[in-house]
C-alpha positions as CSV (number, residue, x, y, z in Angstrom):
1,M,31.3,-6.1,7.0
2,A,28.6,-5.9,4.3
3,P,25.0,-5.4,5.4
4,T,23.0,-8.7,5.6
5,V,19.8,-9.1,3.6
6,E,16.8,-11.0,4.8
7,I,14.5,-12.4,2.0
8,A,11.1,-13.9,2.0
9,I,8.2,-14.4,-0.1
10,P,5.2,-13.8,2.3
11,A,2.3,-13.2,-0.2
12,T,1.2,-13.8,-3.7
13,S,-1.4,-12.2,-6.0
14,V,-3.1,-12.6,-9.3
15,S,-2.7,-10.0,-12.0
16,H,-5.8,-8.4,-13.7
17,T,-4.3,-8.9,-17.2
18,S,-5.6,-11.2,-19.8
19,P,-4.5,-14.0,-19.5
20,P,-3.9,-13.6,-15.6
21,H,-0.8,-14.9,-14.0
22,T,0.6,-15.2,-10.5
23,I,2.8,-12.5,-9.0
24,Y,5.3,-13.3,-6.3
25,H,6.1,-10.4,-3.9
26,I,9.6,-10.7,-2.6
27,T,10.1,-8.9,0.6
28,L,13.8,-7.8,1.2
29,R,14.9,-6.3,4.5
30,L,18.2,-4.4,4.8
31,P,19.7,-3.0,8.0
32,L,18.4,0.6,7.0
33,R,15.4,-0.2,4.8
34,S,13.0,-2.7,3.5
35,F,11.2,-2.9,0.1
36,T,9.2,-5.4,-2.0
37,V,10.0,-6.7,-5.5
38,S,7.2,-8.3,-7.5
39,K,8.1,-11.1,-10.1
40,R,6.3,-13.7,-12.0
41,Y,7.5,-17.3,-12.6
42,S,8.9,-16.4,-16.1
43,D,11.1,-13.9,-14.4
44,F,12.5,-16.5,-12.1
45,A,13.2,-18.8,-15.0
46,A,15.1,-16.1,-16.8
47,F,17.0,-15.2,-13.9
48,H,18.0,-18.8,-13.2
49,A,19.3,-19.2,-16.8
50,T,21.4,-16.0,-16.4
51,L,22.7,-16.8,-13.1
52,T,23.8,-20.3,-14.1
53,N,25.7,-18.9,-17.1
54,Q,27.4,-16.2,-15.2
55,T,28.5,-18.6,-12.5
56,N,28.9,-21.8,-14.3
57,A,27.3,-23.6,-11.5
58,Q,23.9,-24.6,-10.5
59,P,22.5,-22.9,-7.4
60,P,22.3,-24.9,-4.1
61,V,18.5,-25.6,-4.4
62,P,16.9,-26.2,-8.0
63,L,14.2,-24.0,-9.3
64,P,10.6,-25.2,-9.0
65,S,9.8,-27.0,-12.2
66,K,7.1,-25.7,-14.6
67,S,3.9,-27.6,-14.7
68,W,1.9,-28.1,-18.0
69,F,-1.2,-29.7,-16.3
70,S,-1.9,-27.2,-13.5
71,K,-2.0,-23.5,-13.2
72,T,-1.1,-21.4,-10.1
73,V,-3.9,-19.0,-10.9
74,S,-6.7,-21.6,-10.4
75,N,-4.9,-23.9,-8.0
76,D,-4.4,-22.4,-4.6
77,R,-2.5,-25.4,-3.3
78,F,-0.1,-25.4,-6.2
79,R,0.5,-21.7,-6.0
80,E,1.3,-22.1,-2.3
81,D,3.8,-24.9,-3.0
82,R,5.4,-22.9,-5.6
83,R,5.6,-19.9,-3.4
84,R,7.6,-22.0,-0.9
85,G,9.8,-23.5,-3.4
86,L,10.7,-20.2,-4.8
87,E,11.3,-18.7,-1.3
88,E,13.6,-21.7,-0.4
89,Y,15.4,-21.3,-3.8
90,L,16.2,-17.6,-3.1
91,R,17.1,-18.2,0.7
92,A,19.5,-21.0,-0.3
93,I,21.3,-18.7,-2.5
94,N,21.3,-16.1,0.1
95,E,22.5,-18.3,2.9
96,A,25.0,-20.4,1.0
97,P,28.6,-20.4,2.1
98,D,29.7,-19.9,-1.4
99,A,29.1,-16.3,-2.3
100,R,29.6,-16.6,-6.1
101,W,25.9,-16.6,-6.8
102,R,25.3,-13.4,-4.7
103,T,28.1,-11.5,-6.1
104,S,26.8,-12.0,-9.6
105,S,25.3,-9.0,-11.5
106,A,22.2,-11.2,-12.2
107,W,21.5,-11.6,-8.4
108,R,21.7,-7.8,-7.8
109,A,19.6,-6.9,-10.9
110,F,16.9,-9.5,-10.1
111,L,16.4,-8.2,-6.6
112,N,17.3,-4.6,-7.1
113,L,20.0,-4.8,-4.6
114,P,22.9,-2.2,-4.2
115,T,26.3,-3.5,-4.6
116,A,27.0,-3.4,-1.0
117,A,24.2,-5.7,-0.2
118,A,25.4,-8.6,-2.4
119,S,26.7,-10.8,0.6
120,A,25.6,-13.7,2.6
121,S,22.9,-13.0,5.2
122,H,22.0,-14.7,8.4
123,S,19.3,-17.3,8.7
124,T,15.9,-15.7,8.3
125,S,13.6,-18.8,8.5
126,N,11.8,-17.7,11.7
127,T,11.2,-14.2,10.6
128,S,10.1,-15.2,7.1
129,A,7.5,-17.6,8.6
130,R,6.2,-15.1,11.1
131,L,5.8,-12.4,8.3
132,H,4.0,-14.8,6.1
133,A,1.7,-15.7,8.9
134,V,0.6,-12.3,10.0
135,I,0.2,-11.0,6.2
136,T,-1.7,-14.1,5.0
137,D,-3.7,-14.8,8.2
138,P,-4.7,-11.7,10.1
139,S,-6.7,-13.8,12.6
140,S,-3.5,-15.5,13.8
141,A,-1.9,-12.1,14.3
142,A,-4.8,-11.1,16.5
143,N,-4.5,-14.3,18.6
144,A,-0.6,-13.8,18.8
145,P,-0.1,-9.7,18.9
146,L,3.0,-8.3,17.2
147,T,5.6,-8.0,19.8
148,D,8.5,-7.7,17.4
149,P,9.3,-4.1,16.5
150,T,10.9,-5.0,13.2
151,L,8.0,-7.3,12.3
152,W,5.6,-4.4,13.3
153,L,7.2,-2.2,10.7
154,D,7.1,-4.9,8.0
155,Y,3.3,-5.4,8.8
156,Y,2.9,-1.7,8.6
157,R,4.4,-1.4,5.2
158,D,2.1,-4.2,3.9
159,M,-0.8,-2.3,5.2
160,K,0.2,0.8,3.3
161,S,0.6,-1.3,0.3
162,Y,-3.2,-2.1,0.5
163,L,-4.0,1.5,0.9
164,H,-1.9,2.3,-2.2
165,D,-3.9,-0.6,-4.1
166,A,-7.1,0.9,-3.0
167,R,-6.2,4.4,-4.2
168,L,-5.1,2.8,-7.5
169,Q,-8.4,1.1,-7.9
170,L,-10.4,4.2,-7.2
171,S,-8.4,6.2,-9.8
172,R,-9.0,3.3,-12.3
173,R,-12.7,3.3,-11.4
174,D,-12.9,7.0,-12.3
175,Q,-11.3,6.3,-15.7
176,E,-13.5,3.4,-16.7
177,T,-16.5,3.8,-19.0
178,T,-18.5,0.7,-18.6
179,P,-20.5,-0.1,-15.4
180,Q,-19.1,-3.6,-15.2
181,K,-15.5,-2.4,-15.0
182,Q,-16.4,0.4,-12.5
183,H,-18.1,-2.3,-10.3
184,E,-15.1,-4.5,-10.5
185,S,-12.7,-1.5,-9.5
186,S,-15.0,-0.5,-6.7
187,A,-15.1,-4.1,-5.4
188,Q,-11.3,-4.4,-5.5
189,A,-10.9,-1.0,-3.7
190,K,-13.3,-2.1,-0.9
191,S,-11.6,-5.3,-0.4
192,S,-8.2,-3.5,0.0
193,L,-9.7,-1.0,2.4
194,V,-11.3,-3.8,4.5
195,R,-8.1,-5.6,4.6
196,A,-6.2,-2.5,5.5
197,G,-8.6,-1.7,8.4
198,T,-8.1,-5.1,9.8
199,M,-4.4,-4.6,9.6
200,I,-4.6,-1.2,11.3
201,G,-6.4,-2.8,14.3
202,T,-3.8,-5.5,14.5
203,L,-1.0,-2.9,14.4
204,E,-2.9,-0.7,17.1
205,E,-3.0,-3.9,19.4
206,G,0.6,-4.7,18.7
207,L,1.7,-1.1,19.5
208,R,-0.1,-1.3,22.8
209,N,1.8,-4.5,23.6
210,L,5.1,-2.8,22.5
211,N,4.2,0.2,24.9
212,N,3.5,-2.1,27.7
213,H,6.8,-3.9,27.2
214,S,8.8,-0.7,27.1
215,T,7.2,0.4,30.4
216,Q,8.3,-2.8,32.2
217,P,12.1,-2.6,32.9
218,S,12.1,-6.1,34.1
219,R,11.5,-7.5,30.6
220,S,14.5,-8.2,28.6
221,T,12.8,-8.8,25.2
222,A,13.6,-7.0,22.0
223,S,10.3,-4.9,22.3
224,A,11.7,-3.3,25.5
225,S,14.3,-1.4,23.2
226,L,11.7,1.0,21.8
227,G,11.8,4.3,23.4
228,E,9.1,6.8,24.1
229,G,9.8,8.8,21.0
230,E,9.6,5.8,18.8
231,I,6.2,4.7,20.3
232,R,4.9,8.2,19.7
233,R,6.2,8.1,16.1
234,R,4.4,4.9,15.3
235,K,1.2,6.1,16.9
236,D,1.3,9.1,14.6
237,L,1.9,6.6,11.5
238,L,-1.3,4.8,12.6
239,I,-3.4,8.0,13.0
240,N,-2.3,9.2,9.6
241,A,-3.0,5.7,8.1
242,R,-6.4,5.5,9.7
243,K,-7.3,8.9,8.4
244,E,-6.1,7.9,4.9
245,K,-8.3,4.9,5.1
246,D,-11.5,6.9,6.1
247,G,-10.8,9.4,3.3
248,L,-10.6,6.6,0.7
249,E,-13.8,5.1,2.1
250,D,-15.5,8.5,1.9
251,L,-14.3,8.7,-1.7
252,L,-15.7,5.3,-2.5
253,H,-19.1,6.2,-1.1
254,A,-19.1,9.5,-2.9
255,M,-18.3,7.6,-6.2
256,A,-21.0,5.1,-5.6
257,A,-23.6,7.8,-4.8
258,K,-22.7,9.7,-8.1
259,S,-23.1,6.5,-10.1
260,R,-26.6,6.1,-8.6
261,L,-27.4,9.6,-9.4
262,D,-26.2,9.2,-12.9
263,N,-28.2,6.0,-13.5
264,A,-31.4,7.7,-12.1
265,V,-31.0,10.7,-14.5
266,A,-30.3,8.4,-17.4
267,S,-33.4,6.3,-16.6
268,I,-35.5,9.6,-16.4
269,Q,-34.1,10.8,-19.9
270,D,-34.8,7.4,-21.4
271,K,-38.3,7.5,-20.2
272,E,-39.0,11.0,-21.5
273,A,-37.5,10.1,-24.9
274,L,-39.7,7.1,-25.1
275,M,-42.9,9.2,-24.3
276,Q,-41.8,11.8,-27.0
277,A,-41.4,9.2,-29.5
278,S,-44.8,7.6,-28.9
279,N,-46.5,11.0,-28.9
280,G,-44.8,12.0,-32.2
281,N,-46.0,9.0,-34.0
282,G,-49.7,10.2,-33.4
283,D,-49.2,14.1,-33.4
284,T,-46.5,15.5,-35.8
285,A,-47.5,19.0,-35.0
286,S,-47.3,18.6,-31.3
287,K,-43.7,17.2,-31.8
288,G,-42.7,20.2,-33.9
289,G,-44.2,22.6,-31.3
290,R,-42.2,20.8,-28.6
291,G,-39.1,20.9,-30.5
292,A,-39.5,24.7,-31.2
293,A,-40.1,25.2,-27.6
294,R,-36.9,23.2,-26.6
295,S,-34.8,25.0,-29.2
296,G,-36.1,28.3,-28.2
297,R,-34.5,28.2,-24.7
298,V,-32.3,31.3,-24.2
299,L,-31.1,31.0,-20.6
300,G,-27.4,31.0,-21.5
301,K,-25.5,29.1,-24.2
302,E,-26.4,25.6,-24.8
303,T,-23.8,22.9,-24.4
304,E,-23.5,19.2,-25.6
305,R,-24.9,18.1,-22.2
306,T,-27.9,20.4,-22.0
307,R,-29.0,20.6,-25.6
308,E,-30.9,17.5,-25.4
309,L,-32.4,18.0,-22.0
310,D,-35.6,19.7,-21.1
311,N,-36.0,22.4,-18.2
312,E,-36.3,19.5,-15.7
313,G,-33.2,17.7,-16.9
314,V,-31.2,20.8,-16.9
315,L,-32.3,21.5,-13.3
316,Q,-31.3,17.9,-12.4
317,L,-27.8,18.3,-14.1
318,Q,-27.2,21.5,-12.2
319,K,-28.1,19.9,-8.8
320,Q,-25.7,17.0,-9.8
321,T,-22.8,19.4,-10.7
322,M,-23.3,21.3,-7.4
323,Q,-23.2,18.0,-5.4
324,D,-20.0,17.0,-7.3
325,Q,-18.5,20.4,-6.5
326,D,-19.5,20.1,-2.9
327,T,-18.0,16.7,-2.7
328,S,-14.7,17.9,-4.2
329,V,-14.5,20.8,-1.8
330,E,-15.0,18.4,1.1
331,E,-12.4,16.1,0.0
332,L,-9.9,19.0,-0.5
333,M,-10.7,20.2,3.0
334,K,-10.0,16.7,4.3
335,I,-6.7,16.6,2.5
336,I,-5.7,20.1,3.8
337,I,-6.6,19.1,7.3
338,R,-4.5,15.8,6.9
339,Q,-1.5,17.8,5.7
340,R,-1.8,20.3,8.5
341,E,-2.0,17.6,11.1
342,L,1.1,15.9,9.4
343,G,2.9,19.2,9.5
344,T,2.1,19.7,13.1
345,A,3.2,16.2,14.0
346,I,6.6,16.8,12.0
347,H,7.0,20.1,14.0
348,N,6.5,18.3,17.2
349,E,8.9,15.6,16.3
350,L,11.5,18.3,15.3
351,E,11.1,20.0,18.7
352,V,11.8,16.7,20.5
353,Q,14.8,16.0,18.3
354,N,16.2,19.5,19.1
355,D,15.7,18.9,22.8
356,L,17.5,15.7,22.4
357,L,20.4,17.4,20.6
358,K,20.7,20.0,23.4
359,L,20.8,17.3,26.0
360,A,23.6,15.5,23.8
361,D,25.5,18.9,23.8
362,E,25.3,19.3,27.5
363,D,26.5,15.8,28.0
364,T,29.3,16.5,25.8
365,D,30.4,19.5,27.5
366,R,30.3,17.6,31.0
367,L,32.3,14.8,29.4
368,Q,34.8,17.3,28.1
369,T,35.1,19.0,31.5
370,K,35.7,15.5,33.1
371,I,38.4,14.7,30.5
372,D,40.2,17.9,31.2
373,V,40.1,17.3,35.0
374,G,41.4,13.8,34.3
375,K,44.3,15.1,32.2
376,K,45.4,17.6,34.8
377,R,45.5,14.9,37.4
378,I,47.4,12.6,35.2
379,G,49.9,15.5,34.7
380,K,50.2,15.9,38.4
381,I,50.9,12.3,38.9
382,S,53.4,12.1,36.1
């Protein structure tokens, strides 16, 4: 039997391109893994045309029509209605009794599905609605803690995507040259980190509930299926995620401090240049003497950054460089510590797995012994 596929569109976002457009994040869950595919409405329209040409039949649910008078970027209600319509469109194809749309190459290419996954899946309306609720409204997840182990993993993957977005925004901020662009990247990174922090808290609360369920054998819910090793593995995932979030926040604060220091140095340099220009208008000789004194500095080779600075400016630049080096060393130390903790966690997990393998070998030996005894008894009876 081919593996089932669960499809949902739990969230949308607006691109940072010019002009902006809405991106629909399609979440697909297979038996062994889950992943997200991001598409815009024009991709859906091209896919619909290709699918219709390949199958010579219209899908069970029509594609939401294009609107010429309203845009999803500026209209939240229209964006939500289109998200629901596109989700219903994909799920209708995925759950249709007729499998000709799912077996087409357009369907697999659009969702990046392997060949074995192009088959009908079971109904996913309940899971899709719950996943959309916990992603788009964390407060509702706090009121109704996560008790579904599979939903917990999906929520964890979305939290990791926010951490990834924050890291990308910090890298983009480091590459920007204008203060406005740097401020926008910092604001987006901070927003992603705040959202990730809220989701980590929700995941920790959900894991405590899962742990409580797993310690109560009287419960027959799905959360009771988690073993002690899986609970410990998920705790390690949350610990590493929180450390990653804290490291990104420290990096964001360090970048902000560096920007403030750069602005202060630039302000001092502008004031000194203005004072030198005003003095030069009334005293040319003094200006020439100052220039001779500045050009006569022989404490090492001059660079492009120090050539236009006086002694105080060079001292300030050196302090700033040393602070940047100290910050880089601290960040490197945090990364090394995190890698070491991750290696220790992996080592501990391997030891647990080895112990489980030893127990399995012992159980196999005992079972083989019982089988041999049973064969002997059967031989005596026959």
